N, C-alpha and C positions, 0 to 999 in steps of 0.2 A: 561439585558443579564446574561444567566448561567455562572456561572465558571467554569462549568466539560466541557474544551474546552485542544484538543488537541495541543502539542505543535509542530509548525514545523522547525523545526532549521536548518539551511542551513550551516550556517558555524559552523563545530564542530569540537573541540578540539580536538587531538591524543591525547591520554597518557596511559600508561599503567594499566591494570584494576587489581584491589588491587586483593585479594584471595578471595576464596567462603565462607571462614567464617566470613573475616572484613567485603565483603558487607552484610553477614546475619544480624553480629552483628549492624551494621550500617542503616539496611533497614528500621527499627520502625521511627527512625527519619527521615528518609527522607522521606518516603510515608506519614506522618504527615506533616512535610513541603510541600511536592509539595502539597496534598490537598489543607493547605490553602493560598499556594500564588495562585490556580486556583481558588477559592474563591475569593480574594482578588485581584487581578494581575489589577483591574481597579485603585484601589487608587496607583499603582505606587510602593507600596512597595520598600522602601531601602534598602541595605545589614546587615543595621545596626537592621532595622524592621526586618528581617527575622531572622537572626541569635539570634537576643533575645528571639525571638520564638521559635528557636530551644533550646537555652540554652547554647550557644555558643561562643566564643570570633568571632567577624567579620571575621578575619586572618584564623582562623583554621575552620571556616563554609564554608569563598570563599574556602579555597582547597578539601574539604567535597564534598563539591556542584558540582563543575567545574569535579572533578574525578569522579562521581555517572553519571552526564547529560552530559557531556562534553559542557556548557555551564556555563560563571557565570551567578550568578541571576538575574545580571542588564538586560544580554541577554535575559535569559531566560522569564523574564515580559514580552520584549519586545516583543518575539514569542508567548507569550499564549494570541492571539488572536481570534475571532471566525473567523473572515477573512483570519487569514492565516489556521485555520482548512479549511476552505473553498476552501480554493487557494489549499491544502495540497491535500483533496479528487480529487479534480479537475484535479494537475496532476500525480496520480495516475491510472485513470482511466485507458488510453491509458497504460501502464504498464499492468493492470489486463488484458485488451484487447488482448492483446499482445500473455498474459499469457495463458488465456483461450479460445483463439482460436489455441492451439495446442490440444484439448481437453481433455475431465474430464474422458476420459476413455482409456486415455493410461496406459501402463504396474503400476504395485503397486509399484514401486521404482520412488517419485516424487524427481529428480534431484538435482531441487533447493533447496532444504532443507536436502537432502539424508536421507531421513527417509522410511521405509518398510512399507507399511499397511495393514493390513489381519482383515479380517469383521468375526465373526463367520459364521457358517454354519446356516439357518433355523435350521436343529435338534438342536444344541449345543446352539441357541436361548432359547428354546421351554423349554432344559435339565438343563438352570439355571446355568450352569459351572459345572456339575456332571462330578467328576473325575477329577477335573483338581485343579493343587494346584495353589495358589496364594501368591508371597511372598512378606512380607511388611515389611516397615520401616520409621523409620523418620532421615532425611537429610537437612544436612544446604543447602542453596541457598540464592541467588544475594537477593533474594526479600523475605527471612526468613523462616522456614524455613518448609521442604513440605514434604508429604504423597507422598513416592511410592509405587505402588503396580507392581508386572510382573511376568508374566507364563513365561516359555520354547518358549513360541514363540511370546513373546513381551511385551512389556510397556502395562498394560492394565488400570492404576489408575495414575493422577499427581495431585495433591490440594495440598492445602497451608494450614496449621494448626497455630492457636494463642494460648496460653501458656493456657488457658483455653478452653480447645477443650473437655478435658477428653474422646478424643475417638469417640465424634460425627463424624467429618470427614471418618475416618475409617468405623464406621455403616453405614454410608450414599453412600460414594462409594463402596463397599460387596455389598448393595442391589443389585446390578445387576449380580453379582453371587453368588445366596442364596444357591446353594448345592456345593458353590467349597470348598474344604480344603482349610482356612485360616493360616498363617505361620509364625508367626512374626522373622524375619530373615532380621536386616537392612544389614547385611555383605553383603552379593550378589548383594544388591541394590545401597551400596556406589560408585562402578562406576558406575554404570549406570546413577547414579544421575549426577555425573560429566561432563557424556556427555553431557549430554540432557541441562545443562546451560553453556558448554564451546564453543566457538565460531568454528563454522561449519569446519571441515577439509574436504576435498575435495577427497582427496586419503585416509581418513578411512571408515571403514566399517557401512553401513548406521545402523540407531538404525530402531528397528523394533517396533511396536504399533501394538496389539492385539482389535480390536474395537465391540461394544455389543451395538448393539442399532438398531430401526428400518431403512428399506432401504435407508428413506428419511434423515433421523438422518447421516447413513454413506455416501449420497450423500453429505451433506451440509459440513461435518469432513472433506470428504477427501478434498473438493474447497477451505477449509483455508489453507491447508497445502501451496497452490498456491498463497498464500499471501505473496508478496516476504518481506523481513525483512525493518524495515522502509519504510513501504509502508503500509496504513491503506486504509479501501474501505465501502461503506452503508449498512446495509442490503438491502434495495434497489437493490444498485448496484448486489451484492452477488445474491438474487433470481434469477435477471438476467440470471447471467452469468451459473445458471446453467439450465437455460432454463425453469424458473415458476417465470416470474415478477408478476406476481401478488401475490405471498405467502410470502411478506418479513416479516409477521408477525409468520406465523411459520418456516418461518429460525432465526426470532431472539430469539425462543424457540427452535430450535434445537441448536443452539449458544451457550444459555444458560445453555445446557444440555451436553455439551461437558465437557467428561469426562478425560481427558487427557490434562491438563491447560497446557498453556507455548509453549509447543512440538506442539501438534496442535493449531494453537493462535488465538482464538477466539474472544481476547484482541485488533486484528489488527481491528477491527469493529466497525464502531461510528458510529452515528444517521449522517442522510443528513443534519442535520443545523449544524455538527459538531463541537454538543456536544458528549461527551462521552460514553453518554447510559448508561446500567448499567454494573456490573462485579461479579459476584458471589463470588470472593474473594476482593473486596472491589475496589471502584475507585482511592484510593491511590496507591494499587500496580498495577491496569493498567495503569496510568500514570508513576508510574516507571518504568514498562516493557516500554512501549514506547519510553521514554527517554534514554533509558539505549540504544535500537536498534536503537537508532539513532545514539549514541553514537559511535557504534562499526563498522555503515557503514564506508568502504574505501575511501578516499576523491578524487575526481574524478579528470580522466588522463585529464589535460589542453589539446587544441585540436588546432594543431599549424594552425596561423593563413597564409594561401595560400597566393602569390602576386597577385594583382590586377586584370589580366586577367584572375589568375584560380579563383579566386571568384565568376567572371563572369560566365565564364563556368560553371562552379559547379552551380550557381543560375540557368541558362536556358539551359542548357547544350552546349550552344555556346558562343563565348566574346560578341555576339547581341541578348538582350532580343526579343524575341516571337512577331512578330506582332498581334493586337487584332485581335478576331475572326469578322467574318463579322457580320453586324447589323442583326437581324431578319425582316423580309418580313413587312414591314410598318414603320418602326423603324429607328426614324432621319430623317425625310423628310414630308413635307406637306403633306396635299390631292392634285394631279393635278400636283404633282413634279414628276420629272424623277428623279428613285433612281440613290442616290449616289454611285459609288467605295466604296467597305472594305476599302481599306486602300491607299494614293499613289501609292505604291511600285506595288500593284497589278493592277495601271489603264494599259493599254495599249501604251496611247502615252501621254507626258507630258502636262500639264494644257496649253493653249493660256493663256500667258500674256496680260494685257491690252493695249490696241494701236499696238496688233500685225496684226488683222485681217483685221484695215485698209489698210496697208503695204504691205501684203501676195499678192504677184502673184494672178490673176485670174484663175482659173480653166479653163482651155481651153479645154475638152474631151469633146466631142459627147453627152456624158449625162447633162452634165452642159451647153450645148448650147442650148439640149432642154427645162431644166430647165429654162434659163434665158428666151427663145423666149415665152413659154409660159404665162411667169408673168409679159411680158411685157417689 
């Protein structure tokens, strides 16, 4: 069984999130730990095993892990199974079906995630960003240092960088805009980066993104924005949601080409089998993102239990369960038998009890007398 499985955590601990700089400092240790656990969870490693691997005491590692993931290491290992991943996929489908039923052609503001999405025009696409000024800078994030590129019209790239990057990520991300003017200016992007990784504020201004891609890529990236936080889907399901059920491979390719990681949540797409699949910025980072998103979900509001009679009324629409439907033609009766009524309540007369026919007064109507005469 593959160790690249998503955690489906239902009983989440609620803790005050640490600062972004603290999360950025701890990220690499946690990403390495999560990757190791996902590869060895079938061995059921203990807290001491995991803490030793992370180079920390069990006490301090328990606190760090619980703060990061929202679960203790023991519960995390218990949840990290392929069956849990498949159950998470199944549970997500009804949520996503309702979300996508609202229509992918709705206005640009996606209210669930408070993001304005704008795509470059075909003319701008051909010009490769000519006349556009793109500012860029490296910023701390909960998942390690990130490269943020933005224009006056919105964020156009968000990528993660490692210590040995040496400008490779900037060169890769700016290749979409070969004719744009690049300006190293991290100051204005710091506030944007903080807003990207902060909890969503329904009263705040939406973040804007500027997408440069083919019409199919834009369609896939727009669909990704509709996957709610704490939810996952498969490549096949995403292809069906955009009306192209046979294009799961192309959807996977477009998903991997997403230029604005995290904010456009391509990390919420996994394989139908329940394994994580791939991720451009590393599977440890993908697993860390999904784990932290689960931790930021609000606890479910318990529903009050109605009185006994009200529970039946809620279930059936009345205090009595409905009658079963009548049987289909030929159902429930042998050849040569008369059809039985669908239900005793629908029969016009009560059934005759045993012995009742012998004790009943004879019928003295003219029709009954003629019938008795004809039969001797």
